[in-house]
mmCIF file of the N, C-alpha and C atoms, coordinates in Angstrom:
data_MODEL
# 
_entry.id   MODEL 
# 
loop_
_atom_site.group_PDB 
_atom_site.id 
_atom_site.type_symbol 
_atom_site.label_atom_id 
_atom_site.label_alt_id 
_atom_site.label_comp_id 
_atom_site.label_asym_id 
_atom_site.label_entity_id 
_atom_site.label_seq_id 
_atom_site.pdbx_PDB_ins_code 
_atom_site.Cartn_x 
_atom_site.Cartn_y 
_atom_site.Cartn_z 
_atom_site.occupancy 
_atom_site.B_iso_or_equiv 
_atom_site.pdbx_formal_charge 
_atom_site.auth_seq_id 
_atom_site.auth_comp_id 
_atom_site.auth_asym_id 
_atom_site.auth_atom_id 
_atom_site.pdbx_PDB_model_num 
ATOM 1   N N  . MET A 1 1  ? -7.320  -20.538 24.055 1.00 0.00 ? 1  MET A N  1 
ATOM 2   C CA . MET A 1 1  ? -7.841  -19.234 24.411 1.00 0.00 ? 1  MET A CA 1 
ATOM 3   C C  . MET A 1 1  ? -6.752  -18.366 25.044 1.00 0.00 ? 1  MET A C  1 
ATOM 4   N N  . VAL A 1 2  ? -5.842  -18.986 25.773 1.00 0.00 ? 2  VAL A N  1 
ATOM 5   C CA . VAL A 1 2  ? -4.750  -18.236 26.393 1.00 0.00 ? 2  VAL A CA 1 
ATOM 6   C C  . VAL A 1 2  ? -3.850  -17.639 25.315 1.00 0.00 ? 2  VAL A C  1 
ATOM 7   N N  . LEU A 1 3  ? -3.628  -18.397 24.252 1.00 0.00 ? 3  LEU A N  1 
ATOM 8   C CA . LEU A 1 3  ? -2.803  -17.896 23.152 1.00 0.00 ? 3  LEU A CA 1 
ATOM 9   C C  . LEU A 1 3  ? -3.435  -16.671 22.502 1.00 0.00 ? 3  LEU A C  1 
ATOM 10  N N  . ALA A 1 4  ? -4.748  -16.670 22.360 1.00 0.00 ? 4  ALA A N  1 
ATOM 11  C CA . ALA A 1 4  ? -5.444  -15.528 21.776 1.00 0.00 ? 4  ALA A CA 1 
ATOM 12  C C  . ALA A 1 4  ? -5.311  -14.295 22.658 1.00 0.00 ? 4  ALA A C  1 
ATOM 13  N N  . ILE A 1 5  ? -5.359  -14.477 23.955 1.00 0.00 ? 5  ILE A N  1 
ATOM 14  C CA . ILE A 1 5  ? -5.213  -13.342 24.872 1.00 0.00 ? 5  ILE A CA 1 
ATOM 15  C C  . ILE A 1 5  ? -3.796  -12.783 24.810 1.00 0.00 ? 5  ILE A C  1 
ATOM 16  N N  . ILE A 1 6  ? -2.811  -13.667 24.719 1.00 0.00 ? 6  ILE A N  1 
ATOM 17  C CA . ILE A 1 6  ? -1.422  -13.210 24.590 1.00 0.00 ? 6  ILE A CA 1 
ATOM 18  C C  . ILE A 1 6  ? -1.232  -12.461 23.275 1.00 0.00 ? 6  ILE A C  1 
ATOM 19  N N  . PHE A 1 7  ? -1.806  -12.987 22.181 1.00 0.00 ? 7  PHE A N  1 
ATOM 20  C CA . PHE A 1 7  ? -1.733  -12.298 20.891 1.00 0.00 ? 7  PHE A CA 1 
ATOM 21  C C  . PHE A 1 7  ? -2.403  -10.932 20.966 1.00 0.00 ? 7  PHE A C  1 
ATOM 22  N N  . LEU A 1 8  ? -3.510  -10.835 21.676 1.00 0.00 ? 8  LEU A N  1 
ATOM 23  C CA . LEU A 1 8  ? -4.211  -9.562  21.802 1.00 0.00 ? 8  LEU A CA 1 
ATOM 24  C C  . LEU A 1 8  ? -3.383  -8.548  22.589 1.00 0.00 ? 8  LEU A C  1 
ATOM 25  N N  . ILE A 1 9  ? -2.703  -8.995  23.622 1.00 0.00 ? 9  ILE A N  1 
ATOM 26  C CA . ILE A 1 9  ? -1.823  -8.104  24.388 1.00 0.00 ? 9  ILE A CA 1 
ATOM 27  C C  . ILE A 1 9  ? -0.673  -7.606  23.520 1.00 0.00 ? 9  ILE A C  1 
ATOM 28  N N  . VAL A 1 10 ? -0.089  -8.505  22.722 1.00 0.00 ? 10 VAL A N  1 
ATOM 29  C CA . VAL A 1 10 ? 0.993   -8.107  21.815 1.00 0.00 ? 10 VAL A CA 1 
ATOM 30  C C  . VAL A 1 10 ? 0.480   -7.111  20.781 1.00 0.00 ? 10 VAL A C  1 
ATOM 31  N N  . ALA A 1 11 ? -0.728  -7.325  20.273 1.00 0.00 ? 11 ALA A N  1 
ATOM 32  C CA . ALA A 1 11 ? -1.305  -6.396  19.302 1.00 0.00 ? 11 ALA A CA 1 
ATOM 33  C C  . ALA A 1 11 ? -1.532  -5.018  19.921 1.00 0.00 ? 11 ALA A C  1 
ATOM 34  N N  . LEU A 1 12 ? -2.009  -4.985  21.150 1.00 0.00 ? 12 LEU A N  1 
ATOM 35  C CA . LEU A 1 12 ? -2.220  -3.694  21.816 1.00 0.00 ? 12 LEU A CA 1 
ATOM 36  C C  . LEU A 1 12 ? -0.898  -2.972  22.076 1.00 0.00 ? 12 LEU A C  1 
ATOM 37  N N  . LEU A 1 13 ? 0.125   -3.712  22.453 1.00 0.00 ? 13 LEU A N  1 
ATOM 38  C CA . LEU A 1 13 ? 1.441   -3.094  22.636 1.00 0.00 ? 13 LEU A CA 1 
ATOM 39  C C  . LEU A 1 13 ? 2.012   -2.597  21.309 1.00 0.00 ? 13 LEU A C  1 
ATOM 40  N N  . SER A 1 14 ? 1.713   -3.287  20.228 1.00 0.00 ? 14 SER A N  1 
ATOM 41  C CA . SER A 1 14 ? 2.161   -2.846  18.910 1.00 0.00 ? 14 SER A CA 1 
ATOM 42  C C  . SER A 1 14 ? 1.462   -1.562  18.488 1.00 0.00 ? 14 SER A C  1 
ATOM 43  N N  . VAL A 1 15 ? 0.203   -1.420  18.853 1.00 0.00 ? 15 VAL A N  1 
ATOM 44  C CA . VAL A 1 15 ? -0.515  -0.178  18.550 1.00 0.00 ? 15 VAL A CA 1 
ATOM 45  C C  . VAL A 1 15 ? 0.097   0.985   19.325 1.00 0.00 ? 15 VAL A C  1 
ATOM 46  N N  . VAL A 1 16 ? 0.450   0.752   20.575 1.00 0.00 ? 16 VAL A N  1 
ATOM 47  C CA . VAL A 1 16 ? 1.107   1.793   21.376 1.00 0.00 ? 16 VAL A CA 1 
ATOM 48  C C  . VAL A 1 16 ? 2.446   2.175   20.751 1.00 0.00 ? 16 VAL A C  1 
ATOM 49  N N  . ALA A 1 17 ? 3.212   1.175   20.317 1.00 0.00 ? 17 ALA A N  1 
ATOM 50  C CA . ALA A 1 17 ? 4.496   1.451   19.666 1.00 0.00 ? 17 ALA A CA 1 
ATOM 51  C C  . ALA A 1 17 ? 4.296   2.193   18.355 1.00 0.00 ? 17 ALA A C  1 
ATOM 52  N N  . PHE A 1 18 ? 3.249   1.837   17.618 1.00 0.00 ? 18 PHE A N  1 
ATOM 53  C CA . PHE A 1 18 ? 2.934   2.515   16.357 1.00 0.00 ? 18 PHE A CA 1 
ATOM 54  C C  . PHE A 1 18 ? 2.673   4.000   16.591 1.00 0.00 ? 18 PHE A C  1 
ATOM 55  N N  . LEU A 1 19 ? 1.861   4.309   17.582 1.00 0.00 ? 19 LEU A N  1 
ATOM 56  C CA . LEU A 1 19 ? 1.548   5.714   17.862 1.00 0.00 ? 19 LEU A CA 1 
ATOM 57  C C  . LEU A 1 19 ? 2.771   6.482   18.353 1.00 0.00 ? 19 LEU A C  1 
ATOM 58  N N  . LYS A 1 20 ? 3.605   5.835   19.152 1.00 0.00 ? 20 LYS A N  1 
ATOM 59  C CA . LYS A 1 20 ? 4.812   6.490   19.657 1.00 0.00 ? 20 LYS A CA 1 
ATOM 60  C C  . LYS A 1 20 ? 5.794   6.774   18.524 1.00 0.00 ? 20 LYS A C  1 
ATOM 61  N N  . GLN A 1 21 ? 5.934   5.837   17.600 1.00 0.00 ? 21 GLN A N  1 
ATOM 62  C CA . GLN A 1 21 ? 6.891   6.015   16.514 1.00 0.00 ? 21 GLN A CA 1 
ATOM 63  C C  . GLN A 1 21 ? 6.393   7.005   15.467 1.00 0.00 ? 21 GLN A C  1 
ATOM 64  N N  . ILE A 1 22 ? 5.083   7.181   15.353 1.00 0.00 ? 22 ILE A N  1 
ATOM 65  C CA . ILE A 1 22 ? 4.566   8.235   14.475 1.00 0.00 ? 22 ILE A CA 1 
ATOM 66  C C  . ILE A 1 22 ? 4.988   9.597   15.010 1.00 0.00 ? 22 ILE A C  1 
ATOM 67  N N  . LYS A 1 23 ? 4.919   9.765   16.342 1.00 0.00 ? 23 LYS A N  1 
ATOM 68  C CA . LYS A 1 23 ? 5.355   11.026  16.955 1.00 0.00 ? 23 LYS A CA 1 
ATOM 69  C C  . LYS A 1 23 ? 6.825   11.301  16.676 1.00 0.00 ? 23 LYS A C  1 
ATOM 70  N N  . LEU A 1 24 ? 7.645   10.235  16.744 1.00 0.00 ? 24 LEU A N  1 
ATOM 71  C CA . LEU A 1 24 ? 9.087   10.387  16.560 1.00 0.00 ? 24 LEU A CA 1 
ATOM 72  C C  . LEU A 1 24 ? 9.510   10.395  15.091 1.00 0.00 ? 24 LEU A C  1 
ATOM 73  N N  . LYS A 1 25 ? 8.559   10.146  14.186 1.00 0.00 ? 25 LYS A N  1 
ATOM 74  C CA . LYS A 1 25 ? 8.794   10.105  12.737 1.00 0.00 ? 25 LYS A CA 1 
ATOM 75  C C  . LYS A 1 25 ? 9.843   9.066   12.356 1.00 0.00 ? 25 LYS A C  1 
ATOM 76  N N  . ASN A 1 26 ? 9.773   7.923   12.996 1.00 0.00 ? 26 ASN A N  1 
ATOM 77  C CA . ASN A 1 26 ? 10.642  6.794   12.685 1.00 0.00 ? 26 ASN A CA 1 
ATOM 78  C C  . ASN A 1 26 ? 9.835   5.848   11.795 1.00 0.00 ? 26 ASN A C  1 
ATOM 79  N N  . TYR A 1 27 ? 9.961   6.030   10.475 1.00 0.00 ? 27 TYR A N  1 
ATOM 80  C CA . TYR A 1 27 ? 9.045   5.385   9.542  1.00 0.00 ? 27 TYR A CA 1 
ATOM 81  C C  . TYR A 1 27 ? 9.272   3.889   9.398  1.00 0.00 ? 27 TYR A C  1 
ATOM 82  N N  . LEU A 1 28 ? 10.481  3.408   9.565  1.00 0.00 ? 28 LEU A N  1 
ATOM 83  C CA . LEU A 1 28 ? 10.713  1.965   9.513  1.00 0.00 ? 28 LEU A CA 1 
ATOM 84  C C  . LEU A 1 28 ? 10.045  1.286   10.707 1.00 0.00 ? 28 LEU A C  1 
ATOM 85  N N  . ALA A 1 29 ? 10.155  1.889   11.873 1.00 0.00 ? 29 ALA A N  1 
ATOM 86  C CA . ALA A 1 29 ? 9.501   1.340   13.059 1.00 0.00 ? 29 ALA A CA 1 
ATOM 87  C C  . ALA A 1 29 ? 7.984   1.452   12.952 1.00 0.00 ? 29 ALA A C  1 
ATOM 88  N N  . VAL A 1 30 ? 7.496   2.505   12.303 1.00 0.00 ? 30 VAL A N  1 
ATOM 89  C CA . VAL A 1 30 ? 6.053   2.642   12.078 1.00 0.00 ? 30 VAL A CA 1 
ATOM 90  C C  . VAL A 1 30 ? 5.548   1.487   11.227 1.00 0.00 ? 30 VAL A C  1 
ATOM 91  N N  . PHE A 1 31 ? 6.295   1.149   10.180 1.00 0.00 ? 31 PHE A N  1 
ATOM 92  C CA . PHE A 1 31 ? 5.897   0.044   9.302  1.00 0.00 ? 31 PHE A CA 1 
ATOM 93  C C  . PHE A 1 31 ? 5.850   -1.279  10.057 1.00 0.00 ? 31 PHE A C  1 
ATOM 94  N N  . PHE A 1 32 ? 6.906   -1.582  10.811 1.00 0.00 ? 32 PHE A N  1 
ATOM 95  C CA . PHE A 1 32 ? 6.953   -2.861  11.517 1.00 0.00 ? 32 PHE A CA 1 
ATOM 96  C C  . PHE A 1 32 ? 5.933   -2.923  12.653 1.00 0.00 ? 32 PHE A C  1 
ATOM 97  N N  . ALA A 1 33 ? 5.699   -1.814  13.327 1.00 0.00 ? 33 ALA A N  1 
ATOM 98  C CA . ALA A 1 33 ? 4.695   -1.802  14.392 1.00 0.00 ? 33 ALA A CA 1 
ATOM 99  C C  . ALA A 1 33 ? 3.293   -1.982  13.814 1.00 0.00 ? 33 ALA A C  1 
ATOM 100 N N  . ALA A 1 34 ? 3.025   -1.348  12.684 1.00 0.00 ? 34 ALA A N  1 
ATOM 101 C CA . ALA A 1 34 ? 1.714   -1.512  12.049 1.00 0.00 ? 34 ALA A CA 1 
ATOM 102 C C  . ALA A 1 34 ? 1.525   -2.931  11.532 1.00 0.00 ? 34 ALA A C  1 
ATOM 103 N N  . ALA A 1 35 ? 2.573   -3.493  10.932 1.00 0.00 ? 35 ALA A N  1 
ATOM 104 C CA . ALA A 1 35 ? 2.476   -4.863  10.413 1.00 0.00 ? 35 ALA A CA 1 
ATOM 105 C C  . ALA A 1 35 ? 2.254   -5.868  11.539 1.00 0.00 ? 35 ALA A C  1 
ATOM 106 N N  . SER A 1 36 ? 2.953   -5.695  12.641 1.00 0.00 ? 36 SER A N  1 
ATOM 107 C CA . SER A 1 36 ? 2.767   -6.637  13.750 1.00 0.00 ? 36 SER A CA 1 
ATOM 108 C C  . SER A 1 36 ? 1.416   -6.429  14.428 1.00 0.00 ? 36 SER A C  1 
ATOM 109 N N  . ALA A 1 37 ? 0.954   -5.192  14.524 1.00 0.00 ? 37 ALA A N  1 
ATOM 110 C CA . ALA A 1 37 ? -0.365  -4.950  15.117 1.00 0.00 ? 37 ALA A CA 1 
ATOM 111 C C  . ALA A 1 37 ? -1.465  -5.571  14.269 1.00 0.00 ? 37 ALA A C  1 
ATOM 112 N N  . LEU A 1 38 ? -1.353  -5.443  12.949 1.00 0.00 ? 38 LEU A N  1 
ATOM 113 C CA . LEU A 1 38 ? -2.364  -6.031  12.071 1.00 0.00 ? 38 LEU A CA 1 
ATOM 114 C C  . LEU A 1 38 ? -2.342  -7.551  12.108 1.00 0.00 ? 38 LEU A C  1 
ATOM 115 N N  . SER A 1 39 ? -1.156  -8.131  12.043 1.00 0.00 ? 39 SER A N  1 
ATOM 116 C CA . SER A 1 39 ? -1.089  -9.595  12.001 1.00 0.00 ? 39 SER A CA 1 
ATOM 117 C C  . SER A 1 39 ? -1.492  -10.216 13.338 1.00 0.00 ? 39 SER A C  1 
ATOM 118 N N  . PHE A 1 40 ? -0.946  -9.715  14.438 1.00 0.00 ? 40 PHE A N  1 
ATOM 119 C CA . PHE A 1 40 ? -1.308  -10.273 15.738 1.00 0.00 ? 40 PHE A CA 1 
ATOM 120 C C  . PHE A 1 40 ? -2.767  -9.976  16.079 1.00 0.00 ? 40 PHE A C  1 
ATOM 121 N N  . GLY A 1 41 ? -3.243  -8.808  15.693 1.00 0.00 ? 41 GLY A N  1 
ATOM 122 C CA . GLY A 1 41 ? -4.647  -8.478  15.931 1.00 0.00 ? 41 GLY A CA 1 
ATOM 123 C C  . GLY A 1 41 ? -5.587  -9.382  15.165 1.00 0.00 ? 41 GLY A C  1 
ATOM 124 N N  . PHE A 1 42 ? -5.263  -9.644  13.896 1.00 0.00 ? 42 PHE A N  1 
ATOM 125 C CA . PHE A 1 42 ? -6.099  -10.532 13.087 1.00 0.00 ? 42 PHE A CA 1 
ATOM 126 C C  . PHE A 1 42 ? -6.146  -11.933 13.677 1.00 0.00 ? 42 PHE A C  1 
ATOM 127 N N  . PHE A 1 43 ? -4.982  -12.478 14.016 1.00 0.00 ? 43 PHE A N  1 
ATOM 128 C CA . PHE A 1 43 ? -4.955  -13.845 14.521 1.00 0.00 ? 43 PHE A CA 1 
ATOM 129 C C  . PHE A 1 43 ? -5.596  -13.963 15.903 1.00 0.00 ? 43 PHE A C  1 
ATOM 130 N N  . SER A 1 44 ? -5.486  -12.935 16.720 1.00 0.00 ? 44 SER A N  1 
ATOM 131 C CA . SER A 1 44 ? -6.129  -13.011 18.034 1.00 0.00 ? 44 SER A CA 1 
ATOM 132 C C  . SER A 1 44 ? -7.647  -12.946 17.904 1.00 0.00 ? 44 SER A C  1 
ATOM 133 N N  . ILE A 1 45 ? -8.150  -12.048 17.055 1.00 0.00 ? 45 ILE A N  1 
ATOM 134 C CA . ILE A 1 45 ? -9.598  -11.952 16.859 1.00 0.00 ? 45 ILE A CA 1 
ATOM 135 C C  . ILE A 1 45 ? -10.139 -13.225 16.220 1.00 0.00 ? 45 ILE A C  1 
ATOM 136 N N  . ALA A 1 46 ? -9.423  -13.766 15.222 1.00 0.00 ? 46 ALA A N  1 
ATOM 137 C CA . ALA A 1 46 ? -9.867  -15.000 14.571 1.00 0.00 ? 46 ALA A CA 1 
ATOM 138 C C  . ALA A 1 46 ? -9.865  -16.173 15.543 1.00 0.00 ? 46 ALA A C  1 
ATOM 139 N N  . THR A 1 47 ? -8.867  -16.256 16.406 1.00 0.00 ? 47 THR A N  1 
ATOM 140 C CA . THR A 1 47 ? -8.809  -17.343 17.381 1.00 0.00 ? 47 THR A CA 1 
ATOM 141 C C  . THR A 1 47 ? -9.929  -17.226 18.403 1.00 0.00 ? 47 THR A C  1 
ATOM 142 N N  . ILE A 1 48 ? -10.222 -16.016 18.840 1.00 0.00 ? 48 ILE A N  1 
ATOM 143 C CA . ILE A 1 48 ? -11.314 -15.824 19.798 1.00 0.00 ? 48 ILE A CA 1 
ATOM 144 C C  . ILE A 1 48 ? -12.655 -16.168 19.156 1.00 0.00 ? 48 ILE A C  1 
ATOM 145 N N  . ILE A 1 49 ? -12.872 -15.740 17.914 1.00 0.00 ? 49 ILE A N  1 
ATOM 146 C CA . ILE A 1 49 ? -14.122 -16.060 17.220 1.00 0.00 ? 49 ILE A CA 1 
ATOM 147 C C  . ILE A 1 49 ? -14.263 -17.564 17.037 1.00 0.00 ? 49 ILE A C  1 
ATOM 148 N N  . CYS A 1 50 ? -13.178 -18.228 16.656 1.00 0.00 ? 50 CYS A N  1 
ATOM 149 C CA . CYS A 1 50 ? -13.239 -19.677 16.435 1.00 0.00 ? 50 CYS A CA 1 
ATOM 150 C C  . CYS A 1 50 ? -13.470 -20.449 17.728 1.00 0.00 ? 50 CYS A C  1 
ATOM 151 N N  . SER A 1 51 ? -12.961 -19.960 18.829 1.00 0.00 ? 51 SER A N  1 
ATOM 152 C CA . SER A 1 51 ? -13.157 -20.696 20.078 1.00 0.00 ? 51 SER A CA 1 
ATOM 153 C C  . SER A 1 51 ? -14.547 -20.461 20.669 1.00 0.00 ? 51 SER A C  1 
ATOM 154 N N  . LEU A 1 52 ? -15.168 -19.322 20.370 1.00 0.00 ? 52 LEU A N  1 
ATOM 155 C CA . LEU A 1 52 ? -16.481 -19.028 20.937 1.00 0.00 ? 52 LEU A CA 1 
ATOM 156 C C  . LEU A 1 52 ? -17.642 -19.481 20.056 1.00 0.00 ? 52 LEU A C  1 
ATOM 157 N N  . THR A 1 53 ? -17.434 -19.523 18.741 1.00 0.00 ? 53 THR A N  1 
ATOM 158 C CA . THR A 1 53 ? -18.514 -19.879 17.820 1.00 0.00 ? 53 THR A CA 1 
ATOM 159 C C  . THR A 1 53 ? -18.078 -21.026 16.929 1.00 0.00 ? 53 THR A C  1 
ATOM 160 N N  . ASP A 1 54 ? -18.984 -21.443 16.079 1.00 0.00 ? 54 ASP A N  1 
ATOM 161 C CA . ASP A 1 54 ? -18.683 -22.463 15.078 1.00 0.00 ? 54 ASP A CA 1 
ATOM 162 C C  . ASP A 1 54 ? -18.717 -21.797 13.704 1.00 0.00 ? 54 ASP A C  1 
ATOM 163 N N  . ALA A 1 55 ? -17.821 -20.846 13.497 1.00 0.00 ? 55 ALA A N  1 
ATOM 164 C CA . ALA A 1 55 ? -17.778 -20.094 12.250 1.00 0.00 ? 55 ALA A CA 1 
ATOM 165 C C  . ALA A 1 55 ? -17.328 -20.995 11.102 1.00 0.00 ? 55 ALA A C  1 
ATOM 166 N N  . PRO A 1 56 ? -17.764 -20.693 9.870  1.00 0.00 ? 56 PRO A N  1 
ATOM 167 C CA . PRO A 1 56 ? -17.427 -21.576 8.744  1.00 0.00 ? 56 PRO A CA 1 
ATOM 168 C C  . PRO A 1 56 ? -15.943 -21.595 8.389  1.00 0.00 ? 56 PRO A C  1 
ATOM 169 N N  . PHE A 1 57 ? -15.199 -20.560 8.723  1.00 0.00 ? 57 PHE A N  1 
ATOM 170 C CA . PHE A 1 57 ? -13.771 -20.557 8.386  1.00 0.00 ? 57 PHE A CA 1 
ATOM 171 C C  . PHE A 1 57 ? -12.918 -21.248 9.443  1.00 0.00 ? 57 PHE A C  1 
ATOM 172 N N  . CYS A 1 58 ? -13.531 -21.777 10.481 1.00 0.00 ? 58 CYS A N  1 
ATOM 173 C CA . CYS A 1 58 ? -12.812 -22.498 11.537 1.00 0.00 ? 58 CYS A CA 1 
ATOM 174 C C  . CYS A 1 58 ? -12.960 -23.995 11.304 1.00 0.00 ? 58 CYS A C  1 
ATOM 175 N N  . SER A 1 59 ? -12.020 -24.564 10.569 1.00 0.00 ? 59 SER A N  1 
ATOM 176 C CA . SER A 1 59 ? -12.180 -25.993 10.297 1.00 0.00 ? 59 SER A CA 1 
ATOM 177 C C  . SER A 1 59 ? -11.218 -26.846 11.034 1.00 0.00 ? 59 SER A C  1 
# 
């Protein structure tokens, strides 16, 4: 569960970086910030769901 919280914090920081880089029009950084926000966000949400419930995709 601690790992999921750390992943969620990283995802939130990536969203902040994504919004900041859109303002600065730094498109390479926008791509990497969006990719990291999506990947870390997905894994944090999936880990939290798997630890709280018995979902079928948690084997």
